[in-house]
C-alpha positions in Angstrom: -31.3 56.6 -11.6 -27.5 57.0 -11.5 -26.9 53.9 -14.3 -28.3 55.2 -17.1 -24.9 57.8 -17.2 -22.9 54.1 -16.4 -22.3 55.3 -12.7 -24.1 52.4 -10.1 -22.9 54.1 -6.8 -21.1 56.9 -6.0 -17.6 56.6 -4.1 -17.8 57.0 -0.4 -17.1 60.1 1.6 -16.1 58.2 4.5 -12.5 58.4 5.3 -9.0 60.5 3.8 -10.7 62.2 1.3 -14.2 63.3 3.1 -12.2 64.4 5.7 -9.8 67.0 3.8 -13.3 68.0 2.0 -15.2 68.9 5.1 -12.4 70.6 6.5 -11.5 72.4 3.7 -14.6 73.6 3.1 -15.0 74.3 6.8 -11.9 76.5 7.2 -11.1 78.3 3.9 -13.1 81.1 5.6 -10.5 81.6 7.5 -8.0 82.5 5.0 -10.7 85.2 3.2 -11.9 87.4 5.6 -8.1 87.7 7.1 -6.8 88.3 3.5 -9.7 90.4 2.6 -9.6 92.7 5.9 -5.8 93.3 4.6 -7.3 94.1 1.5 -8.7 96.5 2.3 -6.9 98.3 4.8 -4.0 98.4 1.6 -3.6 102.0 -0.8 -4.3 101.8 -3.5 -2.3 105.0 -4.5 0.8 102.8 -4.5 -0.8 100.4 -7.1 -1.4 103.4 -9.1 2.3 104.3 -8.8 3.5 100.8 -9.8 1.2 101.5 -12.7 2.6 105.0 -13.9 6.3 102.6 -13.6 4.4 100.4 -16.3 4.2 97.3 -14.1 1.9 95.2 -15.3 -1.3 94.2 -13.6 0.5 90.7 -12.3 3.6 92.5 -11.6 1.7 94.6 -9.4 -0.4 91.7 -8.3 3.3 89.8 -7.4 5.4 93.0 -6.1 3.1 95.1 -4.8 -0.5 93.5 -3.2 1.3 89.9 -2.1 4.3 91.2 -0.1 1.0 93.4 2.4 -1.2 91.1 2.3 1.3 88.5 3.0 1.1 88.0 6.6 -2.4 88.0 6.7 -2.2 84.8 4.2 -0.4 83.4 7.1 -1.8 83.7 9.8 -5.5 82.4 8.0 -3.5 79.8 6.6 -2.3 78.9 10.5 -5.8 78.9 11.7 -6.6 76.5 8.8 -4.0 73.9 9.7 -4.5 74.3 13.2 -8.8 73.8 13.1 -7.9 71.0 11.6 -5.5 69.1 14.0 -7.8 70.1 16.4 -11.6 69.7 14.9 -12.9 66.4 16.2 -16.5 66.7 15.1 -16.4 66.1 11.2 -13.7 63.2 11.7 -15.4 61.3 13.8 -18.6 61.6 11.5 -16.4 60.4 8.7 -14.4 57.9 10.5 -10.9 59.2 9.9 -9.1 58.6 12.9 -7.0 61.3 13.8 -5.4 63.0 16.9 -8.1 64.7 18.1 -10.2 61.1 17.6 -8.0 59.0 19.2 -7.6 61.3 22.1 -11.4 61.4 22.8 -11.6 57.5 22.5 -8.4 57.3 25.4 -10.2 59.6 27.2 -14.1 58.1 27.0 -12.4 54.4 26.6 -9.5 53.8 29.3 -9.4 54.7 33.1 -5.5 55.2 31.8 -5.1 58.6 31.0 -1.2 58.7 29.9 -2.1 57.9 26.2 -4.6 60.4 25.5 -1.9 62.7 26.9 1.0 61.5 25.0 -0.9 62.3 21.8 -1.6 65.1 23.0 1.6 66.5 23.6 2.3 65.1 20.1 -0.2 67.6 18.5 1.2 70.0 20.7 4.4 69.6 19.1 3.2 70.1 15.3 1.2 73.5 16.6 4.5 74.7 17.5 6.3 73.9 14.2 2.9 75.3 12.4 3.2 78.2 14.4 7.7 78.6 13.7 6.7 78.3 10.1 4.2 81.3 9.8 6.3 83.4 11.5 8.8 82.1 9.2 6.8 83.4 6.3 5.1 86.3 7.6 7.7 88.2 9.5 6.6 91.8 10.4 6.9 94.0 7.4 5.7 97.5 8.3 2.5 96.9 6.2 1.2 100.7 6.6 1.5 103.8 4.8 4.7 105.9 4.9 3.0 109.2 5.3 0.0 110.4 7.6 -2.4 111.6 5.1 -6.2 109.2 4.5 -5.7 107.0 2.0 -8.2 107.1 -1.0 -11.6 104.7 -1.3 -11.0 101.9 -3.7 -12.7 102.1 -6.8 -14.0 98.4 -8.2 -11.2 96.9 -11.0 -12.7 95.4 -14.7 -11.3 92.6 -15.3 -12.7 91.8 -18.6 -13.2 88.3 -20.0 -11.6 86.9 -16.6 -14.5 87.7 -14.6 -16.1 84.9 -16.6 -14.0 82.2 -14.8 -14.1 84.5 -11.2 -17.8 84.3 -11.3 -17.5 80.2 -11.4 -14.4 79.4 -9.4 -16.6 81.4 -7.0 -19.9 79.6 -7.7 -18.4 76.4 -7.4 -16.7 76.7 -4.0 -20.1 78.8 -2.9 -21.8 75.1 -4.2 -19.5 72.8 -2.4 -19.8 75.1 0.6 -23.0 76.3 1.2 -25.9 74.7 -1.9 -24.6 70.9 -1.0 -25.2 71.3 2.7 -28.4 72.9 2.6 -30.2 70.8 -0.3 -28.7 67.0 1.8 -30.0 69.2 4.8 -33.2 70.7 3.4 -34.1 66.2 2.3 -33.5 65.2 5.3 -35.9 68.1 7.2 -38.6 67.7 4.4 -38.2 64.1 5.2 -39.0 64.2 8.6 -41.6 66.7 8.8 -43.3 64.4 6.7 -42.5 62.3 8.9 -44.7 63.8 12.2 -41.3 65.7 12.9 -42.1 69.2 15.1 -39.9 72.7 15.3 -41.3 73.2 19.1 -38.7 72.0 20.5 -35.6 74.4 18.4 -36.0 77.7 20.0 -34.1 76.9 23.0 -31.3 75.5 21.5 -30.7 78.5 19.1 -31.3 81.4 21.7 -28.3 79.4 24.5 -26.2 79.2 21.1 -26.8 83.2 20.5 -25.7 83.4 23.9 -22.8 81.6 24.6 -21.1 82.3 21.0 -22.2 86.3 21.2 -20.7 86.2 25.0 -17.4 84.3 24.1 -17.2 86.5 20.7 -17.5 90.0 23.1 -14.7 88.3 25.5 -12.6 86.9 23.3 -11.9 90.2 20.9 -11.8 92.2 24.6 -9.4 89.7 25.6 -6.9 89.7 22.0 -6.8 93.5 21.9 -4.0 94.0 24.4 -2.0 91.3 22.9 -2.5 92.3 19.6 -1.5 96.0 20.3 1.9 94.8 22.5 2.5 92.5 19.5 1.9 95.1 16.4 3.3 98.3 18.7 6.5 97.0 21.1 7.8 94.1 19.0 10.2 92.1 21.3 11.2 88.7 22.6 8.4 89.3 25.2 6.3 89.6 22.9 6.7 87.1 20.8 6.8 84.5 23.0 3.3 86.3 24.2 1.8 86.2 20.7 3.1 82.5 20.1 1.6 81.1 23.3 -1.7 82.8 22.5 -2.4 79.9 20.1 -1.7 77.7 22.5 -5.0 76.8 23.7 -6.6 76.2 19.6 -3.7 74.1 19.0 -4.6 71.6 21.9 -8.2 69.8 21.4 -11.1 70.7 22.1 -11.3 68.0 24.1 -8.3 68.6 26.0 -9.1 72.0 27.2 -12.2 71.5 28.0 -11.3 68.6 30.4 -8.4 70.8 32.0 -11.3 73.6 32.4 -13.3 70.5 34.2 -11.0 69.6 36.1 -10.3 73.0 37.3 -13.5 74.0 37.7 -14.9 71.2 39.9 -11.1 71.5 42.1 -11.0 74.8 42.8 -13.6 76.9 41.3 -16.3 74.9 41.5 -19.0 77.9 42.0 -18.0 78.5 38.4 -18.3 74.7 37.6 -20.9 74.0 34.4 -22.1 77.9 34.2 -22.7 79.6 31.3 -18.9 82.0 32.1 -17.2 78.6 32.7 -18.5 78.2 28.8 -17.5 81.3 27.3 -14.6 81.3 28.9 -13.4 78.2 27.8 -14.1 78.8 24.2 -12.4 82.7 24.8 -9.3 80.6 25.2 -9.8 78.3 22.9 -10.0 80.8 19.5 -7.8 83.5 21.2 -5.5 83.5 18.3 -8.3 84.1 15.4 -9.0 87.2 17.1 -4.8 88.2 18.7 -4.3 87.1 13.9 -6.9 89.3 12.7 -6.1 92.3 15.1 -2.7 91.8 14.7 -2.6 92.1 11.2 -4.5 95.4 11.2 -2.3 96.9 13.6 0.1 96.5 10.9 -1.3 98.3 8.6 -1.8 101.2 10.6 0.7 104.1 10.3 2.3 104.3 13.8 2.7 107.8 13.0 -0.5 108.6 13.3 -0.8 108.1 16.8 2.9 109.6 17.4 1.4 113.0 16.3 -2.2 112.4 18.0 0.1 112.1 21.3 2.5 115.1 20.0 -1.1 116.8 20.9 -1.2 116.4 24.3 -3.7 112.8 24.8 -3.0 110.6 26.8 -1.9 106.8 24.9 -5.8 105.6 25.9 -7.4 108.3 24.6 -4.9 107.8 21.4 -6.0 104.3 21.2 -9.8 104.4 22.3 -10.2 107.6 19.2 -7.7 107.5 17.1 -6.1 103.5 16.6 -9.6 101.7 17.4 -11.7 103.5 14.6 -9.0 102.6 12.3 -9.2 98.9 13.8 -12.9 98.4 12.8 -12.5 96.0 9.9 -10.4 93.8 11.6 -11.8 93.7 15.2 -15.5 93.3 12.9 -13.5 90.6 11.6 -12.1 89.0 14.1 -15.8 89.0 16.5 -16.9 86.8 13.7 -14.8 84.5 13.2 -15.1 83.7 17.0 -18.7 83.6 16.4 -19.0 81.6 13.9 -16.0 78.7 15.3 -17.9 79.5 19.2 -21.0 78.7 17.7 -20.3 75.3 16.5 -17.5 74.0 18.8 -18.7 70.7 19.8 -16.4 68.9 22.7 -15.7 72.1 24.5 -19.4 72.6 24.7 -20.4 69.2 25.3 -17.9 69.4 28.3 -18.5 73.0 30.3 -22.2 74.1 29.6 -24.4 74.2 32.3 -27.1 71.2 32.8 -30.0 71.4 30.9 -28.0 73.7 28.0 -28.6 72.4 24.9 -27.1 74.0 22.2 -27.3 73.9 18.3 -23.9 72.4 18.2 -24.7 69.7 20.7 -27.9 69.0 19.4 -26.9 68.0 16.2 -24.4 66.1 17.6 -26.8 63.9 19.4 -28.7 63.4 16.6 -25.8 62.1 14.0 -24.3 60.3 16.5 -27.6 57.6 16.3 -28.1 58.1 12.2 -31.4 60.6 12.9 -30.4 62.9 10.4 -34.2 63.8 9.7 -33.7 65.2 13.4 -30.5 66.7 13.0 -31.5 68.7 10.0 -33.4 71.4 11.4 -30.5 72.9 14.0 -28.0 72.5 11.3 -29.9 74.7 8.6 -31.0 77.0 11.9 -27.2 77.3 12.3 -26.4 77.8 8.6 -28.8 80.9 9.1 -27.4 82.5 11.8 -23.7 82.1 10.3 -24.9 83.4 7.2 -26.3 86.7 9.0 -23.1 87.1 11.4 -20.8 87.0 7.6 -23.9 89.6 6.0 -24.5 92.2 8.6 -20.1 92.1 9.3 -19.9 92.8 4.8 -22.8 95.4 5.2 -21.0 97.6 8.2 -17.3 97.1 6.1 -19.3 98.8 3.3 -20.5 101.7 5.5 -17.2 102.2 7.1 -15.7 102.3 3.3 
């Protein structure tokens, strides 16, 4: 079919190029959601003041907006980098040798775990270096308004002819990240249905995935709130250490975290071993930094004088947090929950090792089918996984529009 165009064979997708493409398309939402939540908290009056002083739109972008969202950019980039370092499924399917794949092979193929432990330590060192770089780039600037007045709503900007390149760029990214997978999976699904494949067994993995990912999102956000408040409102050496330590679970490969929890559960809390709470706890350990980063950035953009004013009226700290701070944090809370949900529902190593017996999820069903090259059986659960992710994002965006 491609011969008339002079192309007889497409380049192979396996290896470094395919892994980079897959991980980029998988992880760019981390940056997108983090920066989007930060932009929604920026006061447009500051931009108007800069324009009234003679600044051009480009000057406003680089001198006003970029410094305000720099922590969100750094946090999103850090999450994307950590995700790429700890990814297991994509690099394994695309046959690219990484730390996580090597660790998995060491654990499965050898009785001596020292090689896997050494690789894990190197991976931890890389992650600590990334965390230190993020701390240097983002800093801890004050991102809130200098007054207690309520910021006016944002208005859409007319970018003129630039809207066509912008729309084209968004279309290309959407096509690569969503359109191409949907077309390929649709092709395999149709082939499977034509060959007699049924969808009767799909509902159980769907429900299991929703329960596990939804519970993990709730647990993770609740655990991240105190850490975010401590880092944003009470900066100290201890809070910085706790903030950095929160990223430890995310930096470790899922296989390492899961095996550690398997050892802990089997030896110390056997009544929790291979139960749903243990699976949720493992997912929360893995993805706690996603929630901490989003909530911390949101808190940094809320003027602490608003809380001080509420406490000066006699309200207790918990009442101020529940009645004043938390409502202002809702965009960040929903972004954090969405990130954890979307990542948890497709997490593979943790789910493989910590799931209760007879608890199939969409991720494990897809993995089992693809490892045996049965792509027609993997198409339906993969499409459902895409649909669930899109639905979660749509609900979050609709809620944010109502709030704004």
